[in-house]
N, C-alpha and C positions, 0 to 999 in steps of 0.2 A: 818610398824607397822599397825595392824588392829585396828581400833577404835571400842571400845565397844559401842553397841547400847543400849540405855535406852528406855524402854517402860513404859508408865504411864497408870495406870488403876485406876478407881474409886472404892474404897471398900465401898460397900453398908452396909455390916454388917457381923458379924460372930456369929454363933449360936451353942450351944452345943446340943440343942434339936430342935424341929420343929420351923420353922419361925412363929411368931405370925400371926394370920389371917389377921389383918389389914395391916401388912407389906407385907404379901404374895400377897394380892390384888394389892398393888402398884407394886411389882416385876412383876406380870403378865402383868400389863399395860406397863412395860418397856421391855418386852421380845423381841420385835423387834429391840431394841437397842443393843442387844448382851450381855445378862447377862450370866455369867459363875459361876460355883461353884466348889469348891474342898475341900477336907478334908485336914487340915493342920496337922503338927506334934503334935499339942496339942489336936487333936481329935475334933476340931471345924470345922464346915462347913463355909467356907468363900465365900461370894457372891461379885463378881466384875462386873463392867460394862465397856465396851469399851476397846479400845487400842489406845493410843495416843503417837505420837512421840514428841509432844510439850507440855510442862507443862502448858503453858498459855491456850491452848485449853482444856486440862483436867480440869483446874481450872474453866473455863467458864462453862463447862458441869456440874461440881460439883455444882456450884452456881445455875444453872438452876434446878437441881434436888431438891435442898433445897427449892428454891422458889416455884416451880410448884407442887412438891409432898410432901412438908413438911417433908422430910426425915431428921433425926437427926444423928449425929455421922458419917456422910459421910466424907471420907478422900481420899487423893490421895496416891497411893503406886507406887513405882518405881521398875522395874525389869531390871537387867542388862542382856543383850543378851536374852531377852524374858523370 
């Protein structure tokens, strides 16, 4: 039996319209850490950061983002088989 792989990402935010300027500035500072964005089924652009196999590692990075960049509403999302 093949074990399902769980991938954790940090969701930075989701937006119906443009990202606010102050938040966009922070996202630009984080660009080298691997920010991705995609349009979800609700028509919102979702921004995520990183790819982690371990929840604890994702949690550590999330807390760093909150502390260093004062980001709010940051959460960890899990994806099964990527």
